[in-house]
PyMOL Python script that loads the backbone (N, CA, C, O; Angstrom):
from pymol import cmd

cmd.read_pdbstr("""\
ATOM      1  N   MET A   1       0.942  -0.979  -0.055  1.00  0.00           N
ATOM      2  CA  MET A   1      -0.121  -0.092  -0.148  1.00  0.00           C
ATOM      3  C   MET A   1       0.650   1.283   0.002  1.00  0.00           C
ATOM      4  O   MET A   1       1.351   1.515   0.988  1.00  0.00           O
ATOM      5  N   ALA A   2       0.535   1.883  -0.692  1.00  0.00           N
ATOM      6  CA  ALA A   2       1.299   3.466  -0.873  1.00  0.00           C
ATOM      7  C   ALA A   2       1.076   4.224   0.103  1.00  0.00           C
ATOM      8  O   ALA A   2      -0.020   4.182   0.663  1.00  0.00           O
ATOM      9  N   LYS A   3       2.149   5.148   0.549  1.00  0.00           N
ATOM     10  CA  LYS A   3       1.760   6.181   1.765  1.00  0.00           C
ATOM     11  C   LYS A   3       1.993   7.420   1.465  1.00  0.00           C
ATOM     12  O   LYS A   3       2.940   7.241   0.699  1.00  0.00           O
ATOM     13  N   PHE A   4       1.843   8.531   1.492  1.00  0.00           N
ATOM     14  CA  PHE A   4       2.181   9.659   1.072  1.00  0.00           C
ATOM     15  C   PHE A   4       2.084  10.606   2.275  1.00  0.00           C
ATOM     16  O   PHE A   4       1.270  10.771   3.183  1.00  0.00           O
ATOM     17  N   THR A   5       3.267  11.169   1.903  1.00  0.00           N
ATOM     18  CA  THR A   5       3.454  12.550   2.940  1.00  0.00           C
ATOM     19  C   THR A   5       2.642  13.458   3.011  1.00  0.00           C
ATOM     20  O   THR A   5       1.802  13.516   2.113  1.00  0.00           O
ATOM     21  N   LYS A   6       2.615  14.399   4.018  1.00  0.00           N
ATOM     22  CA  LYS A   6       1.541  15.478   3.937  1.00  0.00           C
ATOM     23  C   LYS A   6       1.686  16.413   2.732  1.00  0.00           C
ATOM     24  O   LYS A   6       0.823  17.087   2.170  1.00  0.00           O
ATOM     25  N   GLU A   7       3.016  16.283   2.473  1.00  0.00           N
ATOM     26  CA  GLU A   7       3.797  17.362   1.419  1.00  0.00           C
ATOM     27  C   GLU A   7       3.374  16.719   0.102  1.00  0.00           C
ATOM     28  O   GLU A   7       3.345  17.410  -0.916  1.00  0.00           O
ATOM     29  N   GLU A   8       3.129  15.755   0.082  1.00  0.00           N
ATOM     30  CA  GLU A   8       3.060  14.622  -1.475  1.00  0.00           C
ATOM     31  C   GLU A   8       1.564  14.858  -1.339  1.00  0.00           C
ATOM     32  O   GLU A   8       1.230  14.961  -2.519  1.00  0.00           O
ATOM     33  N   ILE A   9       0.466  15.004  -0.612  1.00  0.00           N
ATOM     34  CA  ILE A   9      -0.670  14.950  -0.579  1.00  0.00           C
ATOM     35  C   ILE A   9      -1.040  16.640  -0.815  1.00  0.00           C
ATOM     36  O   ILE A   9      -1.973  17.042  -1.511  1.00  0.00           O
ATOM     37  N   PHE A  10      -0.149  17.439  -0.119  1.00  0.00           N
ATOM     38  CA  PHE A  10      -0.423  18.913  -0.489  1.00  0.00           C
ATOM     39  C   PHE A  10      -0.162  19.340  -1.952  1.00  0.00           C
ATOM     40  O   PHE A  10      -0.702  20.340  -2.426  1.00  0.00           O
ATOM     41  N   GLU A  11       0.487  18.734  -2.490  1.00  0.00           N
ATOM     42  CA  GLU A  11       1.274  18.684  -3.979  1.00  0.00           C
ATOM     43  C   GLU A  11       0.366  18.320  -4.953  1.00  0.00           C
ATOM     44  O   GLU A  11       0.232  18.976  -5.986  1.00  0.00           O
ATOM     45  N   GLU A  12      -0.398  17.117  -4.651  1.00  0.00           N
ATOM     46  CA  GLU A  12      -1.364  16.714  -5.405  1.00  0.00           C
ATOM     47  C   GLU A  12      -2.857  17.381  -5.314  1.00  0.00           C
ATOM     48  O   GLU A  12      -3.659  17.261  -6.240  1.00  0.00           O
ATOM     49  N   LEU A  13      -3.163  18.122  -4.066  1.00  0.00           N
ATOM     50  CA  LEU A  13      -4.073  18.808  -4.327  1.00  0.00           C
ATOM     51  C   LEU A  13      -3.831  19.974  -4.903  1.00  0.00           C
ATOM     52  O   LEU A  13      -4.486  20.475  -5.817  1.00  0.00           O
ATOM     53  N   LYS A  14      -2.570  20.565  -4.194  1.00  0.00           N
ATOM     54  CA  LYS A  14      -2.327  21.615  -5.296  1.00  0.00           C
ATOM     55  C   LYS A  14      -2.518  21.656  -6.892  1.00  0.00           C
ATOM     56  O   LYS A  14      -2.885  22.569  -7.633  1.00  0.00           O
ATOM     57  N   THR A  15      -2.135  20.334  -7.144  1.00  0.00           N
ATOM     58  CA  THR A  15      -2.409  20.274  -9.122  1.00  0.00           C
ATOM     59  C   THR A  15      -3.566  20.667  -9.474  1.00  0.00           C
ATOM     60  O   THR A  15      -4.000  21.642 -10.089  1.00  0.00           O
ATOM     61  N   ILE A  16      -4.246  19.256  -8.724  1.00  0.00           N
ATOM     62  CA  ILE A  16      -5.743  19.414  -8.536  1.00  0.00           C
ATOM     63  C   ILE A  16      -6.584  20.804  -9.037  1.00  0.00           C
ATOM     64  O   ILE A  16      -7.139  21.247 -10.043  1.00  0.00           O
ATOM     65  N   LEU A  17      -6.299  21.168  -7.683  1.00  0.00           N
ATOM     66  CA  LEU A  17      -7.145  22.911  -7.954  1.00  0.00           C
ATOM     67  C   LEU A  17      -6.553  23.923  -8.983  1.00  0.00           C
ATOM     68  O   LEU A  17      -7.211  24.808  -9.531  1.00  0.00           O
ATOM     69  N   VAL A  18      -5.064  23.650  -9.199  1.00  0.00           N
ATOM     70  CA  VAL A  18      -4.684  24.939 -10.252  1.00  0.00           C
ATOM     71  C   VAL A  18      -5.015  24.114 -11.639  1.00  0.00           C
ATOM     72  O   VAL A  18      -5.476  24.797 -12.554  1.00  0.00           O
ATOM     73  N   GLU A  19      -4.830  22.771 -11.868  1.00  0.00           N
ATOM     74  CA  GLU A  19      -5.101  22.501 -13.346  1.00  0.00           C
ATOM     75  C   GLU A  19      -6.453  21.957 -13.805  1.00  0.00           C
ATOM     76  O   GLU A  19      -6.861  21.955 -14.967  1.00  0.00           O
ATOM     77  N   GLU A  20      -7.073  21.507 -12.751  1.00  0.00           N
ATOM     78  CA  GLU A  20      -8.336  20.923 -12.864  1.00  0.00           C
ATOM     79  C   GLU A  20      -9.332  22.579 -12.780  1.00  0.00           C
ATOM     80  O   GLU A  20      -9.782  23.238 -13.717  1.00  0.00           O
ATOM     81  N   LEU A  21      -9.395  22.801 -11.504  1.00  0.00           N
ATOM     82  CA  LEU A  21     -10.144  23.911 -11.230  1.00  0.00           C
ATOM     83  C   LEU A  21      -9.755  25.365 -11.468  1.00  0.00           C
ATOM     84  O   LEU A  21     -10.268  26.315 -10.876  1.00  0.00           O
ATOM     85  N   GLU A  22      -8.649  25.459 -12.535  1.00  0.00           N
ATOM     86  CA  GLU A  22      -7.945  26.659 -12.337  1.00  0.00           C
ATOM     87  C   GLU A  22      -8.102  28.037 -11.286  1.00  0.00           C
ATOM     88  O   GLU A  22      -8.569  29.158 -11.484  1.00  0.00           O
ATOM     89  N   ILE A  23      -7.539  27.447 -10.189  1.00  0.00           N
ATOM     90  CA  ILE A  23      -7.201  28.123  -9.017  1.00  0.00           C
ATOM     91  C   ILE A  23      -5.476  28.926  -9.629  1.00  0.00           C
ATOM     92  O   ILE A  23      -4.525  28.373 -10.181  1.00  0.00           O
ATOM     93  N   ALA A  24      -5.630  30.074  -9.313  1.00  0.00           N
ATOM     94  CA  ALA A  24      -4.295  30.619  -9.108  1.00  0.00           C
ATOM     95  C   ALA A  24      -3.430  29.915  -8.172  1.00  0.00           C
ATOM     96  O   ALA A  24      -3.727  29.713  -6.994  1.00  0.00           O
ATOM     97  N   GLU A  25      -2.280  29.523  -8.774  1.00  0.00           N
ATOM     98  CA  GLU A  25      -1.020  28.413  -7.821  1.00  0.00           C
ATOM     99  C   GLU A  25      -0.732  29.521  -6.896  1.00  0.00           C
ATOM    100  O   GLU A  25      -0.433  29.186  -5.749  1.00  0.00           O
ATOM    101  N   ALA A  26      -0.759  30.555  -7.125  1.00  0.00           N
ATOM    102  CA  ALA A  26      -0.468  31.514  -5.629  1.00  0.00           C
ATOM    103  C   ALA A  26      -1.192  31.742  -4.550  1.00  0.00           C
ATOM    104  O   ALA A  26      -0.884  32.233  -3.464  1.00  0.00           O
ATOM    105  N   SER A  27      -2.529  31.196  -5.107  1.00  0.00           N
ATOM    106  CA  SER A  27      -3.508  31.239  -3.937  1.00  0.00           C
ATOM    107  C   SER A  27      -3.770  29.846  -3.206  1.00  0.00           C
ATOM    108  O   SER A  27      -4.690  29.574  -2.434  1.00  0.00           O
ATOM    109  N   VAL A  28      -3.035  29.275  -3.517  1.00  0.00           N
ATOM    110  CA  VAL A  28      -3.157  27.541  -2.627  1.00  0.00           C
ATOM    111  C   VAL A  28      -2.291  27.644  -1.950  1.00  0.00           C
ATOM    112  O   VAL A  28      -1.148  27.653  -2.407  1.00  0.00           O
ATOM    113  N   THR A  29      -2.567  27.768  -0.506  1.00  0.00           N
ATOM    114  CA  THR A  29      -1.523  27.657   0.564  1.00  0.00           C
ATOM    115  C   THR A  29      -2.316  26.909   1.424  1.00  0.00           C
ATOM    116  O   THR A  29      -3.534  26.869   1.253  1.00  0.00           O
ATOM    117  N   GLY A  30      -1.610  26.135   2.592  1.00  0.00           N
ATOM    118  CA  GLY A  30      -2.358  25.649   3.371  1.00  0.00           C
ATOM    119  C   GLY A  30      -3.606  26.468   4.177  1.00  0.00           C
ATOM    120  O   GLY A  30      -4.769  26.071   4.251  1.00  0.00           O
ATOM    121  N   GLU A  31      -3.081  27.668   4.739  1.00  0.00           N
ATOM    122  CA  GLU A  31      -4.467  28.053   5.267  1.00  0.00           C
ATOM    123  C   GLU A  31      -5.737  28.659   4.559  1.00  0.00           C
ATOM    124  O   GLU A  31      -6.669  29.340   4.987  1.00  0.00           O
ATOM    125  N   ALA A  32      -5.451  28.200   3.420  1.00  0.00           N
ATOM    126  CA  ALA A  32      -6.638  29.367   2.028  1.00  0.00           C
ATOM    127  C   ALA A  32      -7.927  27.954   2.646  1.00  0.00           C
ATOM    128  O   ALA A  32      -7.892  26.747   2.882  1.00  0.00           O
ATOM    129  N   ASN A  33      -9.041  29.199   2.679  1.00  0.00           N
ATOM    130  CA  ASN A  33     -10.226  28.651   3.029  1.00  0.00           C
ATOM    131  C   ASN A  33     -10.532  28.313   1.292  1.00  0.00           C
ATOM    132  O   ASN A  33     -10.280  29.069   0.354  1.00  0.00           O
ATOM    133  N   LEU A  34     -11.161  26.909   1.234  1.00  0.00           N
ATOM    134  CA  LEU A  34     -11.648  26.114   0.037  1.00  0.00           C
ATOM    135  C   LEU A  34     -12.582  27.103  -0.459  1.00  0.00           C
ATOM    136  O   LEU A  34     -12.454  27.271  -1.672  1.00  0.00           O
ATOM    137  N   PHE A  35     -13.617  27.922   0.165  1.00  0.00           N
ATOM    138  CA  PHE A  35     -14.732  28.433  -0.152  1.00  0.00           C
ATOM    139  C   PHE A  35     -14.776  30.227  -0.337  1.00  0.00           C
ATOM    140  O   PHE A  35     -15.294  30.920  -1.213  1.00  0.00           O
ATOM    141  N   ALA A  36     -13.979  30.598   0.918  1.00  0.00           N
ATOM    142  CA  ALA A  36     -13.971  31.947   0.953  1.00  0.00           C
ATOM    143  C   ALA A  36     -12.825  32.271   0.225  1.00  0.00           C
ATOM    144  O   ALA A  36     -12.969  33.213  -0.555  1.00  0.00           O
ATOM    145  N   ASP A  37     -11.666  31.715   0.272  1.00  0.00           N
ATOM    146  CA  ASP A  37     -10.510  32.197  -0.097  1.00  0.00           C
ATOM    147  C   ASP A  37     -10.061  31.817  -1.816  1.00  0.00           C
ATOM    148  O   ASP A  37      -9.285  32.385  -2.584  1.00  0.00           O
ATOM    149  N   LEU A  38     -10.821  30.759  -1.956  1.00  0.00           N
ATOM    150  CA  LEU A  38     -10.223  29.998  -3.180  1.00  0.00           C
ATOM    151  C   LEU A  38     -11.824  30.006  -4.387  1.00  0.00           C
ATOM    152  O   LEU A  38     -11.792  29.730  -5.586  1.00  0.00           O
ATOM    153  N   ASP A  39     -12.953  30.371  -3.651  1.00  0.00           N
ATOM    154  CA  ASP A  39     -14.003  30.825  -4.514  1.00  0.00           C
ATOM    155  C   ASP A  39     -14.390  29.056  -4.718  1.00  0.00           C
ATOM    156  O   ASP A  39     -14.703  28.890  -5.897  1.00  0.00           O
ATOM    157  N   LEU A  40     -14.444  27.960  -4.068  1.00  0.00           N
ATOM    158  CA  LEU A  40     -15.119  26.826  -4.545  1.00  0.00           C
ATOM    159  C   LEU A  40     -16.408  26.630  -4.027  1.00  0.00           C
ATOM    160  O   LEU A  40     -16.942  27.410  -3.239  1.00  0.00           O
ATOM    161  N   ASP A  41     -16.891  25.651  -4.435  1.00  0.00           N
ATOM    162  CA  ASP A  41     -18.487  25.380  -4.123  1.00  0.00           C
ATOM    163  C   ASP A  41     -18.546  23.841  -4.167  1.00  0.00           C
ATOM    164  O   ASP A  41     -17.823  22.965  -4.641  1.00  0.00           O
ATOM    165  N   SER A  42     -19.773  23.872  -3.437  1.00  0.00           N
ATOM    166  CA  SER A  42     -20.172  22.190  -3.523  1.00  0.00           C
ATOM    167  C   SER A  42     -19.995  21.192  -4.256  1.00  0.00           C
ATOM    168  O   SER A  42     -19.737  20.054  -3.863  1.00  0.00           O
ATOM    169  N   ILE A  43     -20.146  21.621  -5.581  1.00  0.00           N
ATOM    170  CA  ILE A  43     -19.674  20.554  -6.482  1.00  0.00           C
ATOM    171  C   ILE A  43     -17.990  20.686  -6.852  1.00  0.00           C
ATOM    172  O   ILE A  43     -17.470  19.911  -7.655  1.00  0.00           O
ATOM    173  N   ASP A  44     -17.401  21.512  -6.322  1.00  0.00           N
ATOM    174  CA  ASP A  44     -15.766  21.832  -6.580  1.00  0.00           C
ATOM    175  C   ASP A  44     -15.149  20.814  -5.554  1.00  0.00           C
ATOM    176  O   ASP A  44     -14.123  20.151  -5.710  1.00  0.00           O
ATOM    177  N   ALA A  45     -15.997  20.832  -4.471  1.00  0.00           N
ATOM    178  CA  ALA A  45     -15.837  20.129  -3.265  1.00  0.00           C
ATOM    179  C   ALA A  45     -15.665  18.699  -3.120  1.00  0.00           C
ATOM    180  O   ALA A  45     -14.877  18.021  -2.461  1.00  0.00           O
ATOM    181  N   VAL A  46     -16.639  18.417  -3.935  1.00  0.00           N
ATOM    182  CA  VAL A  46     -17.166  16.937  -4.238  1.00  0.00           C
ATOM    183  C   VAL A  46     -16.306  16.280  -5.415  1.00  0.00           C
ATOM    184  O   VAL A  46     -16.309  15.057  -5.550  1.00  0.00           O
ATOM    185  N   ASP A  47     -15.609  17.068  -6.221  1.00  0.00           N
ATOM    186  CA  ASP A  47     -14.807  16.644  -7.604  1.00  0.00           C
ATOM    187  C   ASP A  47     -13.550  16.753  -6.675  1.00  0.00           C
ATOM    188  O   ASP A  47     -12.861  15.750  -6.865  1.00  0.00           O
ATOM    189  N   ILE A  48     -12.977  17.594  -5.731  1.00  0.00           N
ATOM    190  CA  ILE A  48     -11.839  17.420  -5.211  1.00  0.00           C
ATOM    191  C   ILE A  48     -11.550  15.987  -4.172  1.00  0.00           C
ATOM    192  O   ILE A  48     -10.458  15.462  -3.955  1.00  0.00           O
ATOM    193  N   ALA A  49     -12.739  15.624  -3.699  1.00  0.00           N
ATOM    194  CA  ALA A  49     -12.928  14.347  -2.605  1.00  0.00           C
ATOM    195  C   ALA A  49     -12.915  13.215  -3.696  1.00  0.00           C
ATOM    196  O   ALA A  49     -12.424  12.136  -3.364  1.00  0.00           O
ATOM    197  N   VAL A  50     -13.391  13.357  -4.913  1.00  0.00           N
ATOM    198  CA  VAL A  50     -13.340  12.043  -5.653  1.00  0.00           C
ATOM    199  C   VAL A  50     -12.139  11.585  -6.047  1.00  0.00           C
ATOM    200  O   VAL A  50     -11.839  10.402  -5.887  1.00  0.00           O
ATOM    201  N   ARG A  51     -11.053  12.751  -6.782  1.00  0.00           N
ATOM    202  CA  ARG A  51      -9.550  12.963  -7.273  1.00  0.00           C
ATOM    203  C   ARG A  51      -8.852  12.789  -6.127  1.00  0.00           C
ATOM    204  O   ARG A  51      -7.659  12.528  -6.282  1.00  0.00           O
ATOM    205  N   MET A  52      -9.276  12.863  -4.987  1.00  0.00           N
ATOM    206  CA  MET A  52      -8.428  12.321  -3.836  1.00  0.00           C
ATOM    207  C   MET A  52      -8.570  11.229  -3.534  1.00  0.00           C
ATOM    208  O   MET A  52      -7.593  10.604  -3.122  1.00  0.00           O
ATOM    209  N   GLN A  53      -9.827  10.618  -3.631  1.00  0.00           N
ATOM    210  CA  GLN A  53     -10.205   9.336  -3.248  1.00  0.00           C
ATOM    211  C   GLN A  53      -9.296   8.394  -4.140  1.00  0.00           C
ATOM    212  O   GLN A  53      -8.745   7.453  -3.569  1.00  0.00           O
ATOM    213  N   LYS A  54      -9.045   8.627  -5.878  1.00  0.00           N
ATOM    214  CA  LYS A  54      -8.450   7.958  -6.573  1.00  0.00           C
ATOM    215  C   LYS A  54      -7.049   8.027  -6.230  1.00  0.00           C
ATOM    216  O   LYS A  54      -6.388   6.988  -6.195  1.00  0.00           O
ATOM    217  N   PHE A  55      -6.389   9.457  -5.901  1.00  0.00           N
ATOM    218  CA  PHE A  55      -5.042   9.159  -5.929  1.00  0.00           C
ATOM    219  C   PHE A  55      -4.680   8.158  -4.527  1.00  0.00           C
ATOM    220  O   PHE A  55      -3.716   7.403  -4.399  1.00  0.00           O
ATOM    221  N   THR A  56      -5.741   8.418  -3.588  1.00  0.00           N
ATOM    222  CA  THR A  56      -5.265   7.572  -2.404  1.00  0.00           C
ATOM    223  C   THR A  56      -5.879   6.256  -2.183  1.00  0.00           C
ATOM    224  O   THR A  56      -5.587   5.569  -1.204  1.00  0.00           O
ATOM    225  N   ASP A  57      -6.802   5.862  -3.159  1.00  0.00           N
ATOM    226  CA  ASP A  57      -7.442   4.737  -2.626  1.00  0.00           C
ATOM    227  C   ASP A  57      -8.270   4.510  -1.440  1.00  0.00           C
ATOM    228  O   ASP A  57      -8.584   3.418  -0.967  1.00  0.00           O
ATOM    229  N   LYS A  58      -8.670   6.000  -0.902  1.00  0.00           N
ATOM    230  CA  LYS A  58      -9.250   6.050   0.169  1.00  0.00           C
ATOM    231  C   LYS A  58     -10.796   6.914  -0.016  1.00  0.00           C
ATOM    232  O   LYS A  58     -11.114   7.637  -0.960  1.00  0.00           O
ATOM    233  N   LYS A  59     -11.336   6.687   0.795  1.00  0.00           N
ATOM    234  CA  LYS A  59     -12.528   7.555   0.576  1.00  0.00           C
ATOM    235  C   LYS A  59     -12.870   8.405   1.809  1.00  0.00           C
ATOM    236  O   LYS A  59     -12.866   7.854   2.910  1.00  0.00           O
ATOM    237  N   LEU A  60     -13.168   9.726   1.699  1.00  0.00           N
ATOM    238  CA  LEU A  60     -13.318  10.390   3.085  1.00  0.00           C
ATOM    239  C   LEU A  60     -15.045  10.296   3.195  1.00  0.00           C
ATOM    240  O   LEU A  60     -15.740  10.263   2.179  1.00  0.00           O
ATOM    241  N   THR A  61     -15.559  10.263   4.444  1.00  0.00           N
ATOM    242  CA  THR A  61     -16.985  10.202   4.634  1.00  0.00           C
ATOM    243  C   THR A  61     -17.915  11.267   4.646  1.00  0.00           C
ATOM    244  O   THR A  61     -17.415  11.819   5.627  1.00  0.00           O
ATOM    245  N   PRO A  62     -18.617  11.813   4.427  1.00  0.00           N
ATOM    246  CA  PRO A  62     -19.554  12.526   4.435  1.00  0.00           C
ATOM    247  C   PRO A  62     -19.009  13.714   5.501  1.00  0.00           C
ATOM    248  O   PRO A  62     -18.585  14.834   5.213  1.00  0.00           O
ATOM    249  N   GLU A  63     -19.180  13.024   6.972  1.00  0.00           N
ATOM    250  CA  GLU A  63     -18.944  13.562   8.149  1.00  0.00           C
ATOM    251  C   GLU A  63     -17.803  13.999   7.944  1.00  0.00           C
ATOM    252  O   GLU A  63     -17.779  15.216   8.126  1.00  0.00           O
ATOM    253  N   GLN A  64     -16.545  13.453   7.558  1.00  0.00           N
ATOM    254  CA  GLN A  64     -15.267  13.740   7.269  1.00  0.00           C
ATOM    255  C   GLN A  64     -15.188  15.094   6.720  1.00  0.00           C
ATOM    256  O   GLN A  64     -14.586  16.024   7.257  1.00  0.00           O
ATOM    257  N   PHE A  65     -15.918  15.154   5.469  1.00  0.00           N
ATOM    258  CA  PHE A  65     -15.979  16.216   4.508  1.00  0.00           C
ATOM    259  C   PHE A  65     -16.536  17.539   5.030  1.00  0.00           C
ATOM    260  O   PHE A  65     -16.231  18.681   4.685  1.00  0.00           O
ATOM    261  N   LYS A  66     -17.388  17.142   5.908  1.00  0.00           N
ATOM    262  CA  LYS A  66     -17.981  18.481   6.556  1.00  0.00           C
ATOM    263  C   LYS A  66     -17.319  19.460   7.291  1.00  0.00           C
ATOM    264  O   LYS A  66     -17.556  20.664   7.389  1.00  0.00           O
ATOM    265  N   GLU A  67     -16.122  18.503   7.987  1.00  0.00           N
ATOM    266  CA  GLU A  67     -15.288  19.697   8.790  1.00  0.00           C
ATOM    267  C   GLU A  67     -14.044  19.633   7.967  1.00  0.00           C
ATOM    268  O   GLU A  67     -12.911  19.368   8.370  1.00  0.00           O
ATOM    269  N   ILE A  68     -14.420  19.910   6.778  1.00  0.00           N
ATOM    270  CA  ILE A  68     -12.802  20.433   5.812  1.00  0.00           C
ATOM    271  C   ILE A  68     -13.363  22.068   5.252  1.00  0.00           C
ATOM    272  O   ILE A  68     -14.296  22.285   4.480  1.00  0.00           O
ATOM    273  N   ARG A  69     -12.519  23.011   5.877  1.00  0.00           N
ATOM    274  CA  ARG A  69     -12.920  24.314   5.571  1.00  0.00           C
ATOM    275  C   ARG A  69     -11.194  24.819   4.545  1.00  0.00           C
ATOM    276  O   ARG A  69     -11.168  25.628   3.617  1.00  0.00           O
ATOM    277  N   THR A  70     -10.179  24.177   5.008  1.00  0.00           N
ATOM    278  CA  THR A  70      -9.119  24.968   4.051  1.00  0.00           C
ATOM    279  C   THR A  70      -8.200  23.830   3.760  1.00  0.00           C
ATOM    280  O   THR A  70      -8.328  22.727   4.291  1.00  0.00           O
ATOM    281  N   VAL A  71      -7.348  24.110   2.973  1.00  0.00           N
ATOM    282  CA  VAL A  71      -6.592  23.170   2.227  1.00  0.00           C
ATOM    283  C   VAL A  71      -5.803  22.172   2.966  1.00  0.00           C
ATOM    284  O   VAL A  71      -5.604  21.004   2.633  1.00  0.00           O
ATOM    285  N   ASN A  72      -5.323  22.871   4.156  1.00  0.00           N
ATOM    286  CA  ASN A  72      -4.613  22.108   5.159  1.00  0.00           C
ATOM    287  C   ASN A  72      -5.767  21.046   5.786  1.00  0.00           C
ATOM    288  O   ASN A  72      -5.526  19.883   6.109  1.00  0.00           O
ATOM    289  N   ASP A  73      -6.984  21.671   5.876  1.00  0.00           N
ATOM    290  CA  ASP A  73      -7.617  20.413   6.464  1.00  0.00           C
ATOM    291  C   ASP A  73      -8.141  19.250   5.430  1.00  0.00           C
ATOM    292  O   ASP A  73      -8.661  18.245   5.915  1.00  0.00           O
ATOM    293  N   VAL A  74      -8.010  19.378   4.041  1.00  0.00           N
ATOM    294  CA  VAL A  74      -8.311  18.652   3.450  1.00  0.00           C
ATOM    295  C   VAL A  74      -6.569  17.504   3.092  1.00  0.00           C
ATOM    296  O   VAL A  74      -6.760  16.337   2.750  1.00  0.00           O
ATOM    297  N   VAL A  75      -5.400  17.905   3.198  1.00  0.00           N
ATOM    298  CA  VAL A  75      -4.333  17.215   3.622  1.00  0.00           C
ATOM    299  C   VAL A  75      -4.388  16.557   5.075  1.00  0.00           C
ATOM    300  O   VAL A  75      -4.110  15.373   5.265  1.00  0.00           O
ATOM    301  N   ASP A  76      -4.720  17.316   5.940  1.00  0.00           N
ATOM    302  CA  ASP A  76      -4.945  16.419   7.367  1.00  0.00           C
ATOM    303  C   ASP A  76      -5.670  15.088   7.046  1.00  0.00           C
ATOM    304  O   ASP A  76      -5.136  13.980   7.003  1.00  0.00           O
ATOM    305  N   ALA A  77      -6.923  15.367   6.836  1.00  0.00           N
ATOM    306  CA  ALA A  77      -7.746  14.257   6.493  1.00  0.00           C
ATOM    307  C   ALA A  77      -7.581  13.412   5.599  1.00  0.00           C
ATOM    308  O   ALA A  77      -8.300  12.414   5.640  1.00  0.00           O
ATOM    309  N   VAL A  78      -6.805  13.517   4.755  1.00  0.00           N
ATOM    310  CA  VAL A  78      -6.625  12.553   3.698  1.00  0.00           C
ATOM    311  C   VAL A  78      -5.462  11.482   4.324  1.00  0.00           C
ATOM    312  O   VAL A  78      -5.527  10.253   4.349  1.00  0.00           O
ATOM    313  N   PHE A  79      -4.225  12.486   4.890  1.00  0.00           N
ATOM    314  CA  PHE A  79      -3.487  11.859   5.764  1.00  0.00           C
ATOM    315  C   PHE A  79      -3.757  11.245   6.887  1.00  0.00           C
ATOM    316  O   PHE A  79      -2.946  10.388   7.239  1.00  0.00           O
ATOM    317  N   ALA A  80      -4.726  11.454   7.591  1.00  0.00           N
ATOM    318  CA  ALA A  80      -5.323  10.607   8.461  1.00  0.00           C
ATOM    319  C   ALA A  80      -6.240   9.488   8.154  1.00  0.00           C
ATOM    320  O   ALA A  80      -6.595   8.715   9.044  1.00  0.00           O
ATOM    321  N   LEU A  81      -6.632   9.372   6.947  1.00  0.00           N
ATOM    322  CA  LEU A  81      -7.019   8.104   6.691  1.00  0.00           C
ATOM    323  C   LEU A  81      -6.082   7.091   6.250  1.00  0.00           C
ATOM    324  O   LEU A  81      -6.130   5.870   6.396  1.00  0.00           O
ATOM    325  N   LEU A  82      -5.065   7.960   5.581  1.00  0.00           N
ATOM    326  CA  LEU A  82      -3.578   6.636   5.452  1.00  0.00           C
ATOM    327  C   LEU A  82      -3.359   6.146   6.381  1.00  0.00           C
ATOM    328  O   LEU A  82      -3.163   4.932   6.446  1.00  0.00           O
ATOM    329  N   SER A  83      -3.322   6.964   7.427  1.00  0.00           N
ATOM    330  CA  SER A  83      -2.854   6.358   8.422  1.00  0.00           C
ATOM    331  C   SER A  83      -3.459   5.311   9.691  1.00  0.00           C
ATOM    332  O   SER A  83      -3.018   4.804  10.722  1.00  0.00           O
ATOM    333  N   GLU A  84      -4.828   5.336   8.873  1.00  0.00           N
ATOM    334  CA  GLU A  84      -5.487   4.075   9.407  1.00  0.00           C
ATOM    335  C   GLU A  84      -4.762   2.816   9.809  1.00  0.00           C
ATOM    336  O   GLU A  84      -4.564   2.301  10.910  1.00  0.00           O
ATOM    337  N   ASP A  85      -4.353   2.402   8.314  1.00  0.00           N
ATOM    338  CA  ASP A  85      -3.695   1.157   8.400  1.00  0.00           C
ATOM    339  C   ASP A  85      -2.887   0.567   8.848  1.00  0.00           C
ATOM    340  O   ASP A  85      -2.721  -0.650   8.928  1.00  0.00           O
ATOM    341  N   ASP A  86      -1.967   1.900   9.382  1.00  0.00           N
ATOM    342  CA  ASP A  86      -0.951   1.480  10.520  1.00  0.00           C
ATOM    343  C   ASP A  86      -1.271   0.545  11.521  1.00  0.00           C
ATOM    344  O   ASP A  86      -0.441   0.255  12.383  1.00  0.00           O
TER     345      ASP A  86
END
""", "prot")
cmd.dss("prot")
cmd.show_as("cartoon", "prot")
cmd.util.cbc("prot")
cmd.orient("prot")
């Protein structure tokens, strides 16, 4: 099973945001709020969840996803999912 560091998860998320959702690369920081700062909507959020699932083979639950507000929240949630197998 492939394991990823938080930095690798962040880089994958950044790629998704910049290439797929056309967010300015400079805007993608750990502290950036997905909705207020990056102007994403719920459909974009679902798209991110699906793409991160493909990247990690792990699925965020709706409960986990409701807690996510910032880029770092996504990274932390995905990292925690990957750590559950340890």
